[in-house]
ChimeraX commands (.cxc) that place a marker at each C-alpha (Angstrom):
marker #1 position 18.09,68.97,-83.21 radius 0.5
marker #1 position 18.96,69.12,-79.41 radius 0.5
marker #1 position 15.17,68.27,-78.84 radius 0.5
marker #1 position 15.36,65.32,-80.71 radius 0.5
marker #1 position 18.52,64.32,-78.93 radius 0.5
marker #1 position 16.87,64.81,-75.64 radius 0.5
marker #1 position 13.84,63.06,-76.65 radius 0.5
marker #1 position 15.85,60.16,-77.88 radius 0.5
marker #1 position 17.90,60.00,-74.51 radius 0.5
marker #1 position 14.63,60.09,-72.54 radius 0.5
marker #1 position 13.02,57.32,-74.48 radius 0.5
marker #1 position 16.06,55.16,-74.19 radius 0.5
marker #1 position 16.19,55.75,-70.17 radius 0.5
marker #1 position 12.41,54.79,-69.97 radius 0.5
marker #1 position 13.05,51.60,-72.12 radius 0.5
marker #1 position 16.03,50.86,-69.97 radius 0.5
marker #1 position 13.84,51.31,-66.77 radius 0.5
marker #1 position 11.17,49.22,-68.25 radius 0.5
marker #1 position 13.71,46.38,-68.87 radius 0.5
marker #1 position 15.05,46.59,-65.57 radius 0.5
marker #1 position 11.58,46.44,-64.07 radius 0.5
marker #1 position 10.89,42.89,-65.67 radius 0.5
marker #1 position 9.51,44.10,-68.97 radius 0.5
marker #1 position 12.47,43.08,-71.22 radius 0.5
marker #1 position 10.75,41.27,-73.86 radius 0.5
marker #1 position 7.94,43.68,-74.42 radius 0.5
marker #1 position 10.94,46.55,-74.69 radius 0.5
marker #1 position 12.80,44.16,-76.99 radius 0.5
marker #1 position 9.70,43.75,-79.16 radius 0.5
marker #1 position 9.14,47.42,-79.12 radius 0.5
marker #1 position 12.66,48.32,-80.12 radius 0.5
marker #1 position 12.42,46.03,-83.19 radius 0.5
marker #1 position 8.93,47.56,-84.06 radius 0.5
marker #1 position 10.21,51.00,-83.88 radius 0.5
marker #1 position 13.22,50.19,-85.96 radius 0.5
marker #1 position 11.26,49.28,-88.94 radius 0.5
marker #1 position 8.37,51.67,-89.02 radius 0.5
marker #1 position 7.55,55.42,-90.02 radius 0.5
marker #1 position 6.89,57.83,-87.45 radius 0.5
marker #1 position 2.89,57.40,-87.12 radius 0.5
marker #1 position 3.53,53.69,-86.94 radius 0.5
marker #1 position 6.26,54.11,-84.18 radius 0.5
marker #1 position 4.01,56.42,-82.21 radius 0.5
marker #1 position 1.31,53.96,-82.27 radius 0.5
marker #1 position 3.42,51.14,-81.30 radius 0.5
marker #1 position 4.74,53.18,-78.27 radius 0.5
marker #1 position 1.30,54.08,-77.16 radius 0.5
marker #1 position 0.18,50.49,-77.55 radius 0.5
marker #1 position 3.09,48.99,-75.60 radius 0.5
marker #1 position 2.53,51.87,-72.82 radius 0.5
marker #1 position -1.18,51.07,-72.72 radius 0.5
marker #1 position -0.36,47.27,-72.32 radius 0.5
marker #1 position 2.22,48.08,-69.37 radius 0.5
marker #1 position -0.21,50.25,-67.78 radius 0.5
marker #1 position -2.92,47.62,-67.80 radius 0.5
marker #1 position -0.39,44.90,-66.48 radius 0.5
marker #1 position 0.50,47.31,-63.70 radius 0.5
marker #1 position -2.73,48.07,-62.84 radius 0.5
marker #1 position -3.75,44.35,-62.65 radius 0.5
marker #1 position -0.57,43.68,-60.20 radius 0.5
marker #1 position -1.66,46.52,-58.00 radius 0.5
marker #1 position -5.17,45.33,-57.93 radius 0.5
marker #1 position -4.08,41.66,-57.21 radius 0.5
marker #1 position -1.76,42.94,-54.49 radius 0.5
marker #1 position -4.50,44.99,-52.86 radius 0.5
marker #1 position -6.79,42.19,-52.78 radius 0.5
marker #1 position -4.25,39.78,-51.11 radius 0.5
marker #1 position -3.65,42.53,-48.29 radius 0.5
marker link #1:1,2 radius 0.2
marker link #1:2,3 radius 0.2
marker link #1:3,4 radius 0.2
marker link #1:4,5 radius 0.2
marker link #1:5,6 radius 0.2
marker link #1:6,7 radius 0.2
marker link #1:7,8 radius 0.2
marker link #1:8,9 radius 0.2
marker link #1:9,10 radius 0.2
marker link #1:10,11 radius 0.2
marker link #1:11,12 radius 0.2
marker link #1:12,13 radius 0.2
marker link #1:13,14 radius 0.2
marker link #1:14,15 radius 0.2
marker link #1:15,16 radius 0.2
marker link #1:16,17 radius 0.2
marker link #1:17,18 radius 0.2
marker link #1:18,19 radius 0.2
marker link #1:19,20 radius 0.2
marker link #1:20,21 radius 0.2
marker link #1:21,22 radius 0.2
marker link #1:22,23 radius 0.2
marker link #1:23,24 radius 0.2
marker link #1:24,25 radius 0.2
marker link #1:25,26 radius 0.2
marker link #1:26,27 radius 0.2
marker link #1:27,28 radius 0.2
marker link #1:28,29 radius 0.2
marker link #1:29,30 radius 0.2
marker link #1:30,31 radius 0.2
marker link #1:31,32 radius 0.2
marker link #1:32,33 radius 0.2
marker link #1:33,34 radius 0.2
marker link #1:34,35 radius 0.2
marker link #1:35,36 radius 0.2
marker link #1:36,37 radius 0.2
marker link #1:37,38 radius 0.2
marker link #1:38,39 radius 0.2
marker link #1:39,40 radius 0.2
marker link #1:40,41 radius 0.2
marker link #1:41,42 radius 0.2
marker link #1:42,43 radius 0.2
marker link #1:43,44 radius 0.2
marker link #1:44,45 radius 0.2
marker link #1:45,46 radius 0.2
marker link #1:46,47 radius 0.2
marker link #1:47,48 radius 0.2
marker link #1:48,49 radius 0.2
marker link #1:49,50 radius 0.2
marker link #1:50,51 radius 0.2
marker link #1:51,52 radius 0.2
marker link #1:52,53 radius 0.2
marker link #1:53,54 radius 0.2
marker link #1:54,55 radius 0.2
marker link #1:55,56 radius 0.2
marker link #1:56,57 radius 0.2
marker link #1:57,58 radius 0.2
marker link #1:58,59 radius 0.2
marker link #1:59,60 radius 0.2
marker link #1:60,61 radius 0.2
marker link #1:61,62 radius 0.2
marker link #1:62,63 radius 0.2
marker link #1:63,64 radius 0.2
marker link #1:64,65 radius 0.2
marker link #1:65,66 radius 0.2
marker link #1:66,67 radius 0.2
marker link #1:67,68 radius 0.2
view
């Protein structure tokens, strides 16, 4: 039970940080998808969202490095 609480708190903190970093729309979309799916679908939605954010971050870093 306490592991679930810690995991939920960590997930909420991560989502809050992503929202603060400018990914608010993606976070809201992810929360909506997580609220209405089963565990396997939630895991897939989280992995898809994180993959998209990693790609977006990598693109931003690549663009920044090319401009320097």
